[in-house]
Residue, then its C-alpha position, 0 to 999 in steps of 0.5 A: m500500500l505504501d508503494h502504490p497508494e493510488e491502488y488502495y481504493s481499488h483493492y478496497y472495492h474488490y475485497y468488499s465486492r467479493r465478500l459482500a456478494p450474494k452467495v446465490d447460484v446463477r442457475i437458480v436465479i435464471l430458473f426462477s426468472v424463467c418460471a416467473i415469466s412462464l407463469f405471467q405468460f400463462f395467466s395473461w394468455w388465459n385472461s385474454y382467452d376469457k375476454a374473447i369468450g366473454y365477447l363471443a357470448t355477447v355476439p347474437k350469432y354465437r349466443i343464439q347457437a349456444m342457447e339452442i345447443a343448451k336447450q337441446q341438451g337440457l342444460l338451461r332447464k336443469a339450471k333453472e330447476k336446480g336453483r328454483n328454491k335455493k338460488s336467486k335470479e342473479e345466481i341462476r342468470d350467472e349459471e346460465e351465462n357460464i353454460i353458454k360460455n362453456i358451450i362456446k368454448s367447446k364449439i369454437d376454436i379461437k385462433g391467433g392472439y386470443q387462442k386457448p393457452q397451451i402449456r407447450d407455448l410457455l417460455l419454460f417449455q420452449i427452452l426445454l423443447a428448443p433442441l427438438h425444434l431445432c432438429s425438426y427444422i433442420v430436417w424439414y429444411c433439408r427435405w425442402i431443399y432436396n424436394f423443391n430445389i434439387k428434384g424440382k417437385e411442384y409445391g403442395e398446398e401446405e408448401r404454397l401456403y407457407i410461401i404465401r405466409k412468408s411473403m405476407k410476413m405473418s406469424k403462423s398463429q396470425f396466418d392460422s387465424l385467417e378465414d378458410h375462404q381467404k386462404e382459398t382466395f390466396l391459392k386461386r390467385e397463385l400468390w406463392i408466385k412472386e409476380n402474382y403476390e406483387v400484383y395482389k399487394q399493389e391492389q391491397k394498397e390501392e383498396l386501402k387508399k380508397k377506404l381511407a379517402n372515403d373515411p370521414r375520420w381520416k378526412r378530418y385527420r388530413r384537414w387537421m394535419k394541413n391546417e394545424g399540424p403536430g407540434r405547432l405552438t399557438f398563442v390564440e386564446d380561446 
């Protein structure tokens, strides 16, 4: 210390940083963090799924169908008979609402961001299954190269939809949430061919421009941008 007094504080810092450092295994911290994130994902997805079911229960099309199924199965009658003497009208109504929601859950397959949460989609299981997914992707990619690039086979329906999805830059869940008639339109127009997709893309842009041109809210926004504009300071008193 006498020979190098300028290093005193650095040695002091290193000594206490090692001595006071928490004695926790980093692997335990990582595992705990991954589990916490996975739990948050599960409850968040389940909440979104319940909201989607609750919304569908208010849509007349699905509600009427669910009530017809419930009447055919006698579920609504059982709920009324069971709660006639013991339950209030509000409790019977809540029970009937739960019956309708359960029927909608069993009959409708929601896709996309509001689909029913799956355990395999959680971060923890994605990490555990990552080696399997990687091996599967390598096998699939090699097979694709061999069949279509080397042997020159024609694309099947699954391969055509995959190319279309990649061209549209959509995730698998987003593409699966599209209606079947939309996918059939993509196939009829042969959008897996780059030239056809470029034509379709331009048509969509033109259609969007026409919709925005006729949209009163968009017209008000354009007038505001022209007259006022963002970020302008005025000193006009109201």
